[in-house]
C-alpha positions as CSV (number, residue, x, y, z in Angstrom):
1,X,4.1,84.8,114.9
2,X,2.0,86.3,112.1
3,X,-0.8,87.2,114.5
4,X,1.6,88.8,116.9
5,X,3.1,91.0,114.2
6,X,-0.4,91.9,113.0
7,X,-1.4,92.9,116.5
8,X,1.5,95.3,116.8
9,X,0.7,96.9,113.4
10,X,-2.9,97.4,114.4
11,X,-1.9,99.2,117.6
12,X,0.3,101.5,115.6
13,X,3.6,100.4,117.0
14,X,6.6,100.7,114.7
15,X,10.2,100.0,115.2
16,X,12.5,103.0,114.5
17,X,16.1,103.4,113.3
18,X,17.7,104.2,116.6
19,X,20.5,106.4,115.0
20,X,17.9,108.5,113.2
21,X,15.8,109.0,116.3
22,X,18.8,109.9,118.5
23,X,20.2,112.3,115.9
24,X,16.9,114.1,115.7
25,X,16.6,114.2,119.5
26,X,20.1,115.6,119.9
27,X,19.5,118.2,117.1
28,X,16.3,119.4,118.9
29,X,18.3,119.8,122.1
30,X,20.7,122.3,120.5
31,X,17.9,124.9,120.7
32,X,17.0,124.1,124.3
33,X,18.1,126.6,127.0
34,X,15.3,126.0,129.6
35,X,12.2,124.0,130.0
36,X,9.3,123.9,132.6
37,X,6.3,121.7,133.0
38,X,3.8,120.3,135.4
39,X,4.0,116.6,136.0
40,X,2.1,113.7,137.6
41,X,4.3,111.3,139.4
42,X,3.2,107.7,139.8
43,X,5.1,105.4,142.1
44,X,4.3,101.7,142.0
45,X,5.6,99.8,145.0
46,X,5.4,96.0,145.5
47,X,4.2,96.6,149.1
48,X,1.2,98.7,148.0
49,X,-1.9,97.5,146.2
50,X,-2.4,101.0,144.7
51,X,0.2,103.3,143.3
52,X,1.1,106.6,144.9
53,X,0.1,109.6,142.7
54,X,1.4,113.1,143.3
55,X,1.3,116.3,141.3
56,X,4.4,118.5,140.9
57,X,6.3,121.0,138.8
58,X,9.7,120.8,137.1
59,X,12.0,123.7,136.0
60,X,15.2,122.9,134.1
61,X,18.0,125.1,132.7
62,X,20.9,124.0,130.6
63,X,23.3,122.5,131.3
64,X,22.3,120.8,134.6
65,X,20.2,123.1,136.8
66,X,16.8,121.8,137.9
67,X,14.1,122.3,140.4
68,X,11.6,119.5,141.2
69,X,8.7,120.4,143.4
70,X,6.6,117.5,144.6
71,X,3.2,118.1,146.0
72,X,0.9,121.1,146.0
73,X,1.9,122.9,148.1
74,X,5.4,121.4,147.7
75,X,6.3,118.8,150.4
76,X,9.7,118.1,148.8
77,X,11.8,120.4,146.7
78,X,15.0,119.2,145.0
79,X,17.3,121.9,143.6
80,X,20.5,121.7,141.7
81,X,22.8,124.5,140.7
82,X,26.5,124.4,139.8
83,X,28.2,121.8,142.0
84,X,25.6,121.3,144.7
85,X,22.1,120.1,145.3
86,X,19.6,120.6,148.1
87,X,16.6,118.5,148.9
88,X,14.3,120.6,151.1
89,X,11.4,119.3,153.2
90,X,9.5,122.6,154.0
91,X,6.9,121.1,156.4
92,X,9.6,119.3,158.4
93,X,12.0,122.2,158.5
94,X,14.7,119.9,157.2
95,X,17.1,119.8,154.3
96,X,19.8,117.6,152.8
97,X,22.9,118.9,151.1
98,X,24.7,116.9,148.4
99,X,27.9,117.8,146.6
100,X,27.5,117.4,142.8
101,X,31.0,118.2,141.4
102,X,34.2,116.1,141.3
103,X,34.2,115.9,145.1
104,X,31.0,113.8,145.1
105,X,31.3,110.0,145.1
106,X,31.2,108.6,141.6
107,X,28.2,106.4,142.6
108,X,26.2,109.4,143.5
109,X,27.0,111.2,140.3
110,X,26.0,108.1,138.4
111,X,22.6,108.0,140.0
112,X,21.8,111.7,139.7
113,X,22.7,111.6,136.0
114,X,19.6,109.5,135.5
115,X,17.6,112.8,136.2
116,X,19.3,114.3,133.1
117,X,18.2,111.5,130.8
118,X,15.4,113.6,129.2
119,X,17.8,116.5,128.3
120,X,20.9,115.0,126.7
121,X,23.7,117.6,125.9
122,X,25.1,115.6,122.9
123,X,25.6,112.1,121.6
124,X,28.9,111.6,123.4
125,X,27.5,112.5,126.8
126,X,24.5,110.3,126.2
127,X,26.5,107.3,125.0
128,X,28.8,107.6,128.1
129,X,25.8,107.3,130.5
130,X,23.3,105.0,128.7
131,X,22.9,102.1,126.3
132,X,19.9,102.3,124.0
133,X,18.1,99.0,124.2
134,X,15.2,99.7,121.8
135,X,13.2,102.5,120.1
136,X,9.7,102.5,118.8
137,X,6.9,104.8,117.7
138,X,3.3,104.7,118.7
139,X,0.5,107.2,119.0
140,X,2.6,110.3,118.3
141,X,5.5,109.4,120.7
142,X,8.9,107.8,120.5
143,X,9.7,105.3,123.2
144,X,13.3,104.9,124.1
145,X,14.3,102.1,126.4
146,X,17.7,102.8,128.0
147,X,20.0,101.0,130.4
148,X,22.6,102.9,132.5
149,X,26.2,102.0,131.8
150,X,27.2,102.6,135.5
151,X,27.6,99.2,137.2
152,X,26.4,100.9,140.5
153,X,23.2,102.1,138.9
154,X,22.6,98.7,137.3
155,X,22.3,97.2,140.8
156,X,19.2,99.2,141.4
157,X,17.8,100.2,138.0
158,X,16.6,97.7,135.4
159,X,15.8,100.2,132.7
160,X,14.8,103.8,132.0
161,X,12.0,104.6,129.6
162,X,11.9,108.0,127.9
163,X,8.9,109.1,125.9
164,X,9.3,111.9,123.4
165,X,6.7,113.7,121.2
166,X,7.4,112.9,117.6
167,X,6.7,116.4,116.3
168,X,9.4,118.2,118.3
169,X,11.1,115.6,120.4
170,X,10.1,117.3,123.6
171,X,9.9,115.2,126.8
172,X,6.5,113.5,127.4
173,X,7.3,111.1,130.2
174,X,10.2,109.6,132.1
175,X,10.0,106.3,133.9
176,X,12.4,104.3,136.0
177,X,11.9,100.5,136.4
178,X,13.8,99.2,139.4
179,X,15.3,95.8,140.0
180,X,12.9,95.0,142.8
181,X,9.9,95.5,140.4
182,X,8.9,99.0,141.7
183,X,8.7,101.9,139.3
184,X,8.5,105.7,139.3
185,X,7.0,107.5,136.3
186,X,6.6,111.2,135.6
187,X,4.1,112.4,133.0
188,X,4.6,116.0,131.8
189,X,1.9,118.5,130.8
190,X,1.8,122.2,130.1
191,X,5.4,122.3,129.0
192,X,7.0,125.6,128.1
193,X,10.0,125.6,125.8
194,X,12.8,128.2,126.8
195,X,10.9,130.1,129.5
196,X,12.7,132.9,131.3
197,X,13.9,131.4,134.6
198,X,15.8,133.2,137.3
199,X,19.0,131.4,138.5
200,X,17.8,131.9,142.1
201,X,15.1,129.3,141.4
202,X,17.7,126.5,141.4
203,X,19.6,127.4,144.5
204,X,18.7,127.5,148.2
205,X,20.3,129.4,151.1
206,X,20.1,127.4,154.3
207,X,17.4,128.8,156.5
208,X,18.5,129.1,160.2
209,X,15.2,127.4,161.2
210,X,16.1,124.4,159.1
211,X,18.2,121.4,160.1
212,X,20.6,120.7,157.3
213,X,22.0,117.2,157.0
214,X,25.1,116.0,155.0
215,X,24.1,112.4,154.0
216,X,27.3,111.9,152.1
217,X,29.5,113.5,154.7
218,X,32.2,116.0,153.9
């Protein structure tokens, strides 16, 4: 046991008071209006010997507007604004439309809330969606290991790992570990705090040349 503890200390890994870390994180979020960053997405699948690595860009505006662009040029674009979300596949001329408000199935709302984990509005909203399993600090970052409270999400997701910079509590990485052993991690770079973002960035008007599907039905 002594050697194990010494090894952790040598690596610079320190346990943190979870309440202090969360309070500081939530306090930092009060000044957040928008955020943008490039990211590298790494998907590890049990069926593949090598992970899939893709570059992308994320734009986010409080409270829940986002735009994920995956690939350069973008092969998949996910946009949320108000009570709807579109997932657009430009090369395929296809899109999927999802309701995001109270009319959406609760299971769908639970899963999409995982995308908001890096930008909590407040302690109450965070506590309603997640349980903090552990927190630790190493090499200038906080690692928060979370579990979703939704029973539906727990059937697919084992845990969610959020990495924050210790100096300003901005998001460094976001990783989902799934029940089947696969994972999806996004590492963020070139982040800009409170950039000026047009609302049109987060919405999409169906193009007549695109086939728009309603996976959840109406």
